[in-house]
N, C-alpha and C positions, 0 to 999 in steps of 0.2 A: 407524736414526733419531740414531744418534751418528756424527758423521762422524769423530771424534776419541776416542780413550781409551785406557784400559787396565784388566783386571781381574787379579787373581792370586787363586789358590786356589779356582778352581771346583769343584766335585765332579761329571765326569762318570762316567756309566755305565760300567761294567764295572770298577770302582776305579782311574779316576785322576783326577788334580789337574791342572788345566790352567790357563796364566797367558799372557795374550795383549796385543798391542799392535797397535792400528791407527792409521792417519792420513789422512786423504783417502777414508774409505770403503774401504781398501785395509790387508791384514795387511802389518804390518811383520815380525814375530816372536811365536811362539808357543813354548811351553815346556811338553810333557807329560809327567809322572812316572806313572811304571808302578806302583802299590804292587802287584800281584799277578801282572804278566805277562799275557801273551794279546795276541789280536788287537785292535788299535784302529782305527776308522775315522777320518778325519780329513776335514773339508769347511768351506770357505770359500768361497762363492761357488758358481760350478761347478767346482771345483777339489773333487777327492776321492783321498786317498791310505789306502792301509791299512799299518800297522804292526804288524811280529809283534813286539810287546815282550816284554822281561826285566825279571822282577819287581824292583824297585828302582832300575832305571834310568830315567833322565831324556832328552827328545830334544829338541833343539832346532831348530825348522824357520822356513825363512825364509817371504816372503810368498808363494812360488811351492808352498809345501808340500815342499820338499825338505829333507833332515834335514842339518843342519849338524853338528851333535855328538852324541855320546850320553855320559854320563855316568851309570857306573854307582856306587851306593852303596858305601860301604868295609865 
């Protein structure tokens, strides 16, 4: 319903926090922070990826759900 926008701080199942930005109905960027580690399934449209996350780590994904970077908490 919203062709453009962004959200920050969404709480997702499995102790994950999600920020994302989209434009023209397409994902531009997503940031997923894992609070407790474990498997994370990310879906956007027909794309699906599985991340084996580490507690305290943030994962930046592009519009194709490819991991661009990982940042571990200090």
